[in-house]
C-alpha positions in Angstrom: 0.0 0.0 0.0 1.1 3.5 -0.7 1.7 6.2 1.9 -1.3 8.1 0.5 -3.6 5.3 1.4 -2.3 5.2 5.0 -2.6 9.0 5.3 -6.3 8.9 4.1 -7.0 6.2 6.7 -5.3 8.2 9.5 -7.3 11.3 8.4 -10.6 9.4 9.0 -9.4 7.8 12.3 -8.4 11.2 13.6 -12.1 12.2 13.3 -13.5 9.4 15.4 -14.8 11.2 18.5 -13.7 10.1 22.0 -16.1 7.4 23.3 -16.9 6.2 19.8 -15.6 3.4 17.5 -15.8 2.5 13.9 -14.8 -0.5 11.9 -12.1 -1.3 9.4 -14.7 -1.8 6.7 -16.4 1.5 7.5 -13.1 3.4 7.2 -12.4 1.6 3.9 -15.8 2.7 2.6 -15.3 6.3 3.8 -12.1 6.7 1.8 -13.6 5.2 -1.3 -11.8 1.8 -1.1 -14.7 -0.5 0.1 -12.8 -3.7 -0.5 -9.7 -2.8 1.4 -10.7 -3.2 5.1 -7.7 -5.5 5.5 -5.4 -2.8 4.3 -6.9 -0.4 6.8 -5.8 -2.9 9.4 -2.2 -2.7 8.0 -2.4 1.0 8.3 -3.5 0.8 11.9 -0.7 -1.6 12.7 1.8 0.9 11.2 0.2 4.0 12.7 2.1 6.3 15.1 -0.7 5.6 17.6 -2.4 8.0 20.0 0.8 9.8 20.8 1.0 10.5 17.0 -2.6 11.7 16.9 -4.1 8.5 15.5 -6.5 7.0 18.0 -6.3 3.5 16.4 -7.8 1.9 19.5 -11.2 3.3 18.3 -11.1 0.9 15.3 -12.8 -2.5 15.8 -14.0 -5.5 13.7 -17.4 -5.4 12.0 -18.9 -7.5 14.8 -17.6 -5.1 17.5 -14.8 -7.4 18.6 -11.3 -6.0 19.4 -8.2 -6.7 17.4 -6.3 -9.6 19.1 -3.0 -8.1 17.9 -3.7 -4.5 18.9 -0.3 -2.9 18.0 0.0 -1.0 21.3 -0.4 -3.6 23.9 -3.0 -6.2 22.8 -6.8 -6.4 23.1 -6.7 -5.9 26.9 -5.0 -2.5 26.4 -7.4 -1.6 23.6 -10.4 -2.4 25.9 -8.9 -0.4 28.8 -8.4 2.6 26.5 -12.0 2.4 25.2 -13.4 2.0 28.7 -11.4 5.0 29.8 -13.3 6.9 27.2 -16.7 5.6 28.4 -17.2 2.8 26.0 -19.0 -0.1 27.6 -18.8 -3.7 26.5 -21.5 -6.3 25.9 -21.3 -9.6 27.9 -19.7 -11.1 24.8 -16.8 -8.7 25.2 -17.7 -6.8 22.0 -18.5 -3.2 21.6 -22.2 -2.4 20.9 -21.8 -0.7 17.5 -25.4 0.6 17.6 -24.6 2.6 20.7 -20.9 3.5 20.2 -20.5 3.3 16.4 -19.4 6.3 14.4 -20.9 7.6 12.3 -24.2 6.7 13.9 -26.4 4.5 11.9 -30.1 3.7 12.0 -29.4 0.2 10.7 -30.7 -2.3 13.3 -28.2 -4.9 12.0 -25.2 -2.6 12.5 -22.4 -4.6 14.1 -23.9 -8.0 13.2 -22.4 -10.3 10.6 -24.7 -12.2 8.3 
């Protein structure tokens, strides 16, 4: 992937408000690359992180689960960072995308996989 792709991803991730999350796929769609969710993950792994202005902990999988290889300390650290921002977790350990998803959606199936 080229540097321009990563920068477009970071530009979107920098807009995610505190206390909200979005998905790899949603970011891919927002930058006009709907089939490149996996590449968004590559960008998150290579990002400068929160200290670099990229709150990559706010990016989760389409079902609301956390990335097991979260680049800055693992899924436990990602969960801690989100909880510090007021994000609550379902009993399944997933984020409720209907409640915390950004941008907000009226889709009742948001966060569910077919």
